C-alpha positions as CSV (number, residue, x, y, z in Angstrom):
1,M,-75.0,-49.0,117.3
2,K,-74.8,-52.8,117.6
3,R,-77.4,-54.5,115.5
4,N,-79.8,-56.8,117.2
5,P,-79.8,-60.1,115.2
6,K,-83.3,-60.9,116.5
7,W,-84.8,-58.3,114.1
8,D,-83.4,-60.2,111.2
9,K,-86.2,-62.6,111.9
10,V,-89.0,-60.1,111.5
11,P,-89.6,-60.8,107.7
12,L,-89.9,-64.5,108.6
13,Y,-92.4,-63.8,111.3
14,Y,-94.5,-61.4,109.3
15,G,-94.3,-63.7,106.3
16,C,-95.8,-66.6,108.4
17,V,-98.6,-64.3,109.5
18,T,-99.3,-63.1,106.0
19,M,-99.3,-66.7,104.6
20,L,-101.7,-67.8,107.4
21,D,-104.1,-64.9,106.6
22,H,-103.9,-65.7,102.9
23,H,-104.9,-69.3,103.3
24,I,-107.7,-68.7,105.8
25,G,-109.0,-66.2,103.2
26,R,-108.9,-68.9,100.6
27,L,-110.9,-71.2,102.8
28,L,-113.6,-68.6,103.6
29,T,-113.9,-67.7,99.9
30,F,-114.3,-71.3,99.0
31,L,-117.1,-71.7,101.5
32,D,-118.8,-68.6,100.1
33,D,-118.4,-69.7,96.5
34,Q,-119.9,-73.2,97.3
35,G,-122.8,-71.7,99.2
36,L,-121.7,-73.4,102.4
37,S,-121.1,-70.4,104.6
38,D,-124.5,-70.2,106.3
39,N,-124.2,-73.8,107.4
40,T,-120.6,-73.8,108.4
41,I,-119.1,-72.6,111.7
42,V,-115.5,-71.4,111.5
43,V,-113.6,-71.0,114.8
44,F,-110.1,-69.4,114.6
45,T,-108.1,-69.0,117.8
46,S,-104.7,-69.8,119.3
47,D,-103.9,-72.6,121.7
48,N,-101.8,-70.4,124.0
49,G,-100.4,-67.0,124.6
50,P,-97.4,-65.5,122.8
51,E,-94.1,-67.4,122.7
52,H,-91.4,-65.7,124.6
53,R,-88.3,-67.9,124.4
54,T,-87.1,-67.9,120.8
55,P,-85.6,-65.1,118.6
56,T,-88.5,-65.4,116.1
57,C,-91.2,-64.3,118.5
58,F,-92.6,-60.8,118.7
59,G,-96.0,-61.2,120.4
60,S,-96.8,-59.6,123.7
61,P,-99.4,-60.5,126.4
62,G,-99.9,-56.8,127.1
63,D,-100.8,-56.4,130.8
64,L,-101.5,-60.1,131.3
65,R,-99.2,-62.1,133.5
66,G,-97.2,-64.8,131.9
67,A,-97.0,-66.0,128.3
68,K,-96.9,-69.3,126.4
69,G,-96.4,-72.2,128.8
70,H,-97.8,-70.3,131.8
71,I,-101.1,-71.0,133.5
72,H,-101.7,-67.3,134.3
73,D,-103.8,-65.4,131.8
74,G,-100.9,-64.4,129.6
75,G,-100.6,-68.1,128.7
76,I,-104.2,-69.2,128.5
77,R,-106.2,-66.1,127.6
78,V,-106.2,-65.6,123.8
79,P,-108.4,-63.9,121.3
80,G,-110.7,-65.9,119.0
81,I,-112.9,-65.3,115.9
82,V,-116.1,-67.2,115.2
83,R,-117.8,-67.0,111.9
84,W,-121.4,-68.2,111.3
85,P,-123.2,-65.9,108.8
86,G,-126.8,-65.3,109.6
87,K,-126.4,-66.4,113.2
88,I,-123.5,-64.3,114.6
89,K,-123.6,-60.7,113.6
90,A,-120.5,-59.6,111.7
91,G,-118.3,-57.4,113.9
92,A,-120.0,-58.4,117.2
93,E,-117.7,-58.7,120.2
94,S,-118.0,-60.7,123.4
95,S,-115.8,-60.6,126.5
96,E,-117.4,-63.8,127.8
97,P,-114.7,-66.3,128.8
98,I,-114.7,-69.5,126.7
99,N,-112.7,-72.7,127.3
100,G,-111.7,-75.3,124.7
101,T,-113.9,-77.8,126.4
102,D,-116.9,-75.6,125.5
103,W,-116.8,-76.4,121.8
104,L,-118.2,-80.0,122.1
105,P,-121.5,-78.9,123.7
106,T,-121.5,-75.7,121.7
107,L,-121.2,-77.4,118.3
108,S,-123.5,-80.2,119.3
109,A,-126.2,-77.6,120.2
110,A,-125.6,-75.8,116.9
111,A,-126.2,-79.1,115.1
112,G,-129.3,-79.8,117.1
113,V,-128.0,-82.9,118.9
114,K,-127.0,-83.7,122.4
115,S,-123.4,-84.0,123.4
116,P,-122.4,-87.7,123.7
117,T,-121.9,-88.7,127.2
118,N,-121.7,-92.5,127.5
119,G,-121.1,-92.0,131.2
120,R,-118.6,-89.3,130.7
121,V,-118.6,-85.9,132.4
122,I,-118.9,-83.0,129.9
123,D,-117.0,-80.1,131.4
124,G,-117.9,-77.4,128.9
125,A,-121.0,-75.3,128.3
126,N,-122.9,-74.1,125.2
127,V,-121.5,-70.7,124.6
128,F,-123.6,-69.7,121.5
129,P,-126.1,-67.8,123.7
130,A,-123.2,-65.4,124.4
131,L,-122.0,-65.2,120.8
132,V,-125.4,-65.0,119.1
133,D,-127.5,-63.1,121.6
134,G,-125.0,-61.5,123.9
135,K,-126.2,-63.5,127.0
136,P,-124.0,-64.8,129.8
137,V,-122.9,-68.4,129.6
138,S,-124.6,-70.7,132.1
139,R,-122.0,-73.0,133.6
140,E,-122.6,-76.0,135.9
141,R,-118.8,-76.5,136.4
142,P,-115.9,-74.0,136.6
143,M,-113.4,-73.8,133.8
144,M,-110.2,-75.7,134.4
145,W,-106.6,-75.6,132.9
146,W,-103.9,-78.1,133.7
147,L,-100.4,-78.3,132.2
148,W,-98.1,-80.6,134.2
149,H,-94.9,-79.0,132.9
150,A,-96.1,-75.3,133.0
151,R,-93.7,-72.5,133.6
152,G,-94.1,-69.7,136.1
153,G,-94.5,-71.8,139.3
154,Y,-98.1,-73.0,138.8
155,E,-99.5,-75.9,136.7
156,V,-103.2,-75.9,137.4
157,A,-105.8,-73.1,137.2
158,M,-109.6,-72.9,137.8
159,R,-111.9,-70.0,136.9
160,D,-115.2,-69.7,138.7
161,G,-117.1,-66.6,137.7
162,D,-114.7,-63.6,138.0
163,Y,-112.4,-65.5,140.4
164,K,-109.4,-67.5,139.3
165,M,-107.3,-69.8,141.5
166,V,-103.9,-71.2,140.6
167,A,-102.0,-74.0,142.3
168,T,-98.7,-75.9,142.1
169,M,-98.4,-79.7,141.7
170,L,-96.5,-81.2,144.6
171,P,-94.0,-82.7,145.2
172,Q,-91.6,-81.5,142.5
173,V,-87.9,-80.7,142.3
174,D,-88.2,-76.9,142.6
175,P,-91.8,-75.8,143.4
176,G,-92.5,-72.3,142.3
177,A,-89.5,-72.2,139.9
178,V,-89.8,-69.8,136.9
179,A,-88.7,-72.6,134.5
180,D,-90.7,-75.6,133.5
181,A,-92.1,-77.7,136.3
182,R,-89.9,-80.8,137.1
183,Q,-91.3,-83.8,138.9
184,P,-89.2,-85.7,141.4
185,A,-86.3,-87.5,139.7
186,D,-87.6,-91.0,140.6
187,W,-91.1,-90.3,139.3
188,T,-92.3,-90.8,135.7
189,I,-94.3,-88.2,134.0
190,M,-97.5,-90.3,134.4
191,E,-96.8,-90.8,138.1
192,F,-96.5,-87.0,138.5
193,I,-99.8,-86.4,136.7
194,K,-101.6,-89.1,138.6
195,Q,-100.2,-88.7,142.1
196,A,-99.2,-85.1,142.6
197,E,-101.4,-83.1,144.9
198,L,-102.2,-79.4,144.7
199,G,-100.5,-76.7,146.9
200,R,-99.3,-73.1,147.0
201,F,-102.8,-71.8,146.1
202,E,-103.4,-68.2,145.1
203,M,-106.7,-66.5,144.1
204,F,-107.4,-63.5,142.0
205,N,-110.4,-61.5,140.8
206,V,-109.5,-61.4,137.1
207,A,-112.4,-59.0,136.3
208,Q,-110.8,-56.4,138.6
209,D,-107.1,-57.6,138.5
210,G,-106.4,-58.8,135.0
211,S,-102.7,-58.9,135.6
212,E,-103.2,-61.3,138.6
213,T,-101.0,-59.3,141.0
214,T,-103.1,-59.3,144.2
215,N,-103.5,-62.7,145.9
216,L,-106.9,-62.6,147.7
217,A,-106.2,-65.4,150.1
218,E,-106.2,-63.1,153.2
219,V,-108.5,-60.5,151.7
220,E,-111.4,-62.9,151.1
221,P,-110.5,-65.9,153.2
222,R,-113.9,-67.5,153.2
223,R,-114.2,-67.4,149.4
224,F,-110.6,-68.6,149.1
225,E,-111.4,-71.7,151.2
226,V,-114.6,-72.5,149.2
227,T,-112.8,-72.0,145.9
228,K,-109.8,-74.1,147.0
229,K,-112.1,-77.0,148.1
230,K,-113.9,-76.8,144.7
231,M,-110.6,-76.8,142.8
232,V,-109.2,-79.7,144.7
233,A,-112.3,-81.8,144.1
234,L,-112.4,-80.9,140.4
235,H,-108.7,-81.7,140.0
236,A,-109.1,-85.1,141.7
237,E,-112.1,-85.9,139.5
238,I,-110.3,-85.0,136.2
239,R,-107.1,-86.9,137.4
240,A,-109.1,-90.0,138.1
241,E,-111.0,-89.9,134.8
242,G,-107.9,-89.2,132.7
243,P,-106.2,-92.0,130.7
244,V,-102.9,-93.6,131.6
245,Y,-100.2,-93.5,128.8
246,E,-96.9,-95.3,128.7
247,L,-94.8,-92.4,129.7
248,G,-92.3,-94.5,131.7
249,R,-89.2,-92.4,131.3
250,K,-87.9,-90.5,134.2
251,K,-87.5,-86.7,133.7
252,N,-83.9,-85.4,134.1
253,S,-83.9,-83.6,137.4
254,R,-81.0,-81.4,136.2
């Protein structure tokens, strides 16, 4: 039988995982030894779903659609561990969705201070009620994800309650392509981010359809239009507020 060279990388992969586990353990032990644990919040999570394009990757998104680089839940839904002895019960679990933007208001609340605004919009919410008391998170704004070069045909997603909507940035070279999104050849990256509009909308109930297989556009047309309008407005607000970087190079249209 022909040997798969990919499996030669297994020791490297598991070695990295073991080393990470070892050094996180050293950090937690240090906090315990110094008597700092009760006043220290440790958050451990991933920035994206499992990689799927290199021979050193062995993770799986399970039933979730997509993986690293995708805006579907296989790319953005990841496990997380939060440690705060005396506040969060050891071994407690929560299925409440949390976004990276939630940590500013959450940690501010834990420290007993207000989140700094200075005229800025704070997109996240305090999620400690869910982690400490098992209560649902109260959100004024839906959760939003945006990766201009995402794979899988969609670059922007919004979750509002149990419903999630995805959309494509337009125009681009090959809208809906499985590979990384590509802005028009005569656009810079910054022009793409600041000028592209949303299109190709799809909506899912991720509480009932975790694999995001059933587009509810025609099943729940009224909710679809309301959610779409909300997503377009939120996207426009974030786009206008975002900084402008000197990303002047044109992306190769291949």
